[in-house]
C-alpha positions as CSV (number, residue, x, y, z in Angstrom):
1,M,0.0,0.0,0.0
2,K,1.3,3.5,-0.9
3,T,2.5,5.8,1.9
4,S,-0.3,8.3,1.1
5,Q,-3.0,5.6,1.4
6,L,-1.6,4.4,4.7
7,G,-1.3,7.9,6.0
8,F,-4.8,8.8,5.1
9,R,-6.3,5.6,6.5
10,I,-4.4,6.0,9.8
11,S,-5.3,9.7,10.1
12,L,-9.0,9.0,9.2
13,F,-9.1,6.2,11.9
14,L,-7.7,8.5,14.5
15,A,-9.8,11.5,13.4
16,T,-12.9,9.4,13.8
17,I,-12.0,8.7,17.4
18,C,-11.2,12.4,17.9
19,L,-14.7,13.2,16.6
20,L,-16.1,11.4,19.6
21,A,-13.6,13.2,21.8
22,G,-15.0,16.5,20.5
23,F,-18.3,15.8,22.2
24,F,-16.6,15.9,25.6
25,V,-14.4,19.0,25.2
26,V,-16.9,21.8,25.8
27,P,-18.8,20.0,28.7
28,Y,-15.5,19.3,30.4
29,Q,-14.4,22.9,30.1
30,M,-17.7,24.1,31.5
31,E,-17.4,21.6,34.4
32,S,-13.9,23.0,35.1
33,I,-15.3,26.6,35.2
34,K,-17.9,25.4,37.8
35,T,-15.2,23.7,39.9
36,F,-12.8,26.6,39.9
37,F,-15.1,29.6,39.8
38,G,-18.3,28.4,41.3
39,V,-21.9,27.9,40.1
40,E,-22.5,31.7,39.8
41,E,-19.7,32.2,37.3
42,Y,-20.6,29.0,35.5
43,E,-24.2,30.3,35.0
44,K,-22.8,33.6,33.7
45,V,-20.7,31.8,31.1
46,M,-23.7,29.7,30.1
47,D,-25.9,32.8,29.7
48,S,-23.2,34.5,27.6
49,L,-23.1,31.7,25.0
50,Q,-24.1,32.9,21.5
51,M,-25.8,29.6,20.7
52,P,-27.5,26.7,22.4
53,F,-25.1,24.6,24.4
54,P,-25.9,21.3,22.5
55,L,-25.3,23.2,19.2
56,L,-21.9,24.4,20.4
57,I,-21.0,20.8,21.2
58,L,-22.1,19.7,17.7
59,L,-20.1,22.4,16.0
60,T,-17.0,21.7,18.1
61,S,-16.8,18.0,17.2
62,P,-16.4,18.4,13.4
63,Q,-13.7,21.0,13.9
64,V,-11.8,18.6,16.1
65,F,-12.3,15.9,13.4
66,V,-10.8,18.1,10.6
67,V,-7.9,19.4,12.7
68,S,-6.9,15.8,13.8
69,L,-7.3,14.5,10.3
70,I,-4.9,17.2,8.9
71,L,-2.4,16.9,11.8
72,G,-2.5,13.1,11.7
73,F,-1.9,12.9,7.9
74,T,0.9,15.4,8.0
75,G,2.3,13.9,11.2
76,Y,2.4,10.5,9.5
77,Y,4.7,11.7,6.8
78,L,6.9,13.6,9.2
79,A,7.1,10.6,11.5
80,K,8.1,8.2,8.7
81,S,10.8,10.6,7.6
82,A,12.1,11.1,11.1
83,G,12.4,7.4,11.9
84,F,9.4,6.9,14.2
85,R,7.6,3.5,14.1
86,L,3.9,3.3,13.4
87,V,3.7,-0.4,12.7
88,F,0.7,-1.0,14.9
89,F,-1.5,1.5,13.1
90,E,-0.2,0.5,9.7
91,N,-1.2,-3.1,10.4
92,L,-4.5,-2.0,11.9
93,V,-5.6,-0.3,8.7
94,T,-4.1,-2.9,6.3
95,R,-6.3,-5.9,5.4
96,G,-4.7,-9.2,6.2
97,K,-2.4,-7.9,8.8
98,K,-2.7,-8.1,12.6
99,A,-2.1,-5.2,15.0
100,V,-0.5,-6.7,18.1
101,L,0.4,-5.0,21.3
102,N,3.5,-6.0,23.2
103,A,2.7,-7.0,26.8
104,N,5.9,-5.6,28.3
105,S,5.4,-2.3,26.5
106,V,1.8,-2.1,27.7
107,L,3.0,-2.6,31.3
108,L,5.7,0.1,30.8
109,A,3.1,2.5,29.4
110,A,0.7,1.7,32.2
111,G,3.4,2.3,34.8
112,L,4.4,5.6,33.4
113,G,0.8,6.6,33.1
114,I,0.1,5.8,36.8
115,L,3.3,7.6,37.7
116,S,2.1,10.7,35.7
117,G,-1.2,10.6,37.6
118,L,0.6,10.4,40.9
119,I,2.9,13.3,40.1
120,I,0.0,15.5,38.9
121,Q,-2.4,14.9,41.7
122,G,0.2,14.4,44.4
123,S,2.1,17.6,43.7
124,D,-1.1,19.6,43.7
125,R,-2.4,18.0,47.0
126,F,0.8,18.0,49.0
127,F,2.8,20.9,47.6
128,F,1.0,23.4,45.4
129,M,-2.1,23.6,47.6
130,K,0.1,25.1,50.3
131,H,1.4,27.8,48.0
132,I,-1.6,28.6,45.8
133,P,-4.6,29.8,47.7
134,K,-7.0,29.2,44.8
135,L,-6.3,25.5,45.0
136,Q,-7.4,25.5,48.6
137,E,-10.9,26.8,47.7
138,S,-12.0,23.7,45.9
139,S,-10.9,20.1,45.7
140,P,-11.1,17.9,42.6
141,E,-13.8,15.2,42.5
142,F,-14.4,12.2,40.3
143,N,-16.0,13.4,37.1
144,V,-17.4,11.1,34.4
145,I,-17.1,13.8,31.8
146,G,-13.5,14.5,32.9
147,L,-12.7,10.8,32.7
148,L,-14.1,10.5,29.2
149,A,-12.5,13.7,28.0
150,G,-9.1,12.5,29.4
151,I,-9.4,9.1,27.7
152,F,-10.5,10.3,24.3
153,Y,-9.4,14.0,24.0
154,G,-6.2,13.6,26.0
155,G,-5.3,10.1,25.1
156,I,-6.0,10.3,21.4
157,L,-6.3,13.9,20.2
158,E,-3.5,15.4,22.3
159,E,-1.2,12.5,21.3
160,V,-2.0,13.1,17.6
161,M,-1.2,16.8,18.1
162,M,1.8,16.7,20.4
163,R,3.5,13.4,19.6
164,L,2.6,12.4,16.0
165,F,2.6,16.0,14.7
166,V,4.6,18.4,16.9
167,M,7.3,16.0,18.2
168,S,7.7,14.5,14.7
169,L,7.9,18.0,13.2
170,L,10.6,19.1,15.7
171,V,12.7,16.0,15.1
172,W,12.2,16.4,11.3
173,V,13.3,20.1,11.5
174,I,16.5,19.2,13.4
175,M,17.1,16.4,10.9
176,K,16.8,18.8,8.0
177,V,18.9,21.6,9.6
178,L,21.7,19.0,10.2
179,R,21.1,17.6,6.7
180,Y,20.5,14.0,7.7
181,P,19.0,12.1,4.7
182,N,15.5,10.5,5.2
183,G,15.9,7.1,6.8
184,T,19.3,7.8,8.3
185,P,19.6,6.8,12.0
186,L,19.5,9.9,14.1
187,P,21.6,10.6,17.2
188,T,19.8,10.0,20.5
189,W,20.0,13.7,21.5
190,V,17.9,14.6,18.4
191,Y,15.0,12.6,19.7
192,W,15.4,13.8,23.3
193,S,15.4,17.4,22.0
194,G,12.1,16.6,20.2
195,I,10.7,15.0,23.4
196,I,11.6,17.9,25.7
197,L,10.6,20.7,23.2
198,A,7.2,19.1,22.5
199,A,6.6,18.8,26.2
200,G,7.6,22.4,26.7
201,V,5.3,23.5,23.9
202,F,2.4,21.6,25.5
203,A,3.1,23.4,28.8
204,V,3.4,26.8,27.2
205,G,0.0,26.1,25.6
206,H,-1.5,25.8,29.0
207,L,-0.3,29.2,30.3
208,P,-3.3,31.2,29.0
209,A,-5.7,28.8,30.7
210,T,-3.6,29.0,33.9
211,E,-3.8,32.8,33.8
212,Q,-7.5,32.6,33.2
213,L,-8.1,30.2,36.1
214,F,-5.9,31.9,38.6
215,G,-6.0,35.5,37.4
216,E,-2.2,35.8,37.2
217,I,1.0,34.0,36.4
218,T,3.4,33.8,39.4
219,S,6.6,31.9,39.6
220,V,4.9,29.1,41.5
221,L,2.1,28.8,38.9
222,L,4.7,28.8,36.1
223,F,6.5,26.0,37.8
224,R,3.3,24.1,38.4
225,C,2.3,24.5,34.7
226,F,5.6,23.1,33.4
227,L,5.8,20.4,36.0
228,L,2.2,19.0,35.6
229,N,2.2,19.3,31.8
230,G,5.8,18.7,31.1
231,I,6.7,15.6,33.0
232,A,3.9,13.6,31.6
233,G,4.8,14.8,28.1
234,I,8.3,13.6,28.5
235,F,7.1,10.2,29.5
236,F,4.7,10.0,26.6
237,G,7.3,11.3,24.2
238,Y,9.8,8.6,25.3
239,L,7.2,5.9,24.7
240,Y,6.4,7.3,21.2
241,W,10.0,7.2,20.3
242,K,11.0,3.9,21.8
243,K,7.8,1.9,21.6
244,G,5.3,3.5,19.3
245,L,2.4,6.0,19.2
246,E,-0.1,3.4,20.5
247,Y,1.9,3.1,23.8
248,S,2.0,6.9,24.4
249,M,-1.7,6.9,23.9
250,I,-2.2,4.1,26.3
251,S,0.0,5.8,28.9
252,H,-1.8,9.1,28.5
253,M,-5.2,7.4,28.9
254,I,-4.1,5.6,32.0
255,S,-2.7,8.8,33.5
256,H,-6.3,10.3,33.4
257,I,-7.9,7.0,34.5
258,S,-5.6,6.7,37.5
259,S,-6.1,10.3,38.4
260,Q,-9.9,10.0,38.4
261,L,-10.3,6.6,39.8
262,L,-7.3,6.3,42.2
263,F,-5.5,9.4,43.2
264,I,-8.3,12.0,43.4
265,P,-10.4,9.7,45.7
266,L,-7.2,8.7,47.7
267,F,-5.8,12.2,48.2
268,Y,-9.0,14.2,48.6
């Protein structure tokens, strides 16, 4: 099968899952507003919407589908050029081939996912709550919408964006700057640069939301933003590089599952 056909099939498969993820994005954002700002602020935001809430959800999902389709298709080409393996997804969309997961790699992904959940929830509960008054005003609770958004939006869409596209792009750019031919084995530092830079980009992308939630950006909030969003991104990036995109997705999903089902009930 041609590379373009494989790329389109894989990106279409992933984009279809992201379409489902799009249905949880807006509800989860609204739940976050209610948690951090209270019911009164939540109702103000709901009243200020320019369209019915269900319609907003319906319009968001196709946008998520299109974005993930484009990023997935482009990311596939970049990934193949930069030496990343996508055998699982290639087999998944190819008739007559089996897409098989490696048990040891699944365990590694699960372990790093649980560790990510522990770091995120544990650092908030036992460190940042002492230094950020806003965190003391409300405690996170188990949220079904948050769980589903974490699994589908975080586990699939964010991995398509940040690993398959952004990390592959960064490694590809370094490869081109250093004039490595396509298919040439790259030094380890090139991949680690892509891993760390992609995690940093993800953390920087959360700064506007952090400022909106807390009303300011302090050194503690900056540290929190990079720690909570960066550490997990490094874990997922390592899995993408060494094991494959499917394992970074599994790990990302498990980080949200462990947070919602284990660490939030345990710590709060």
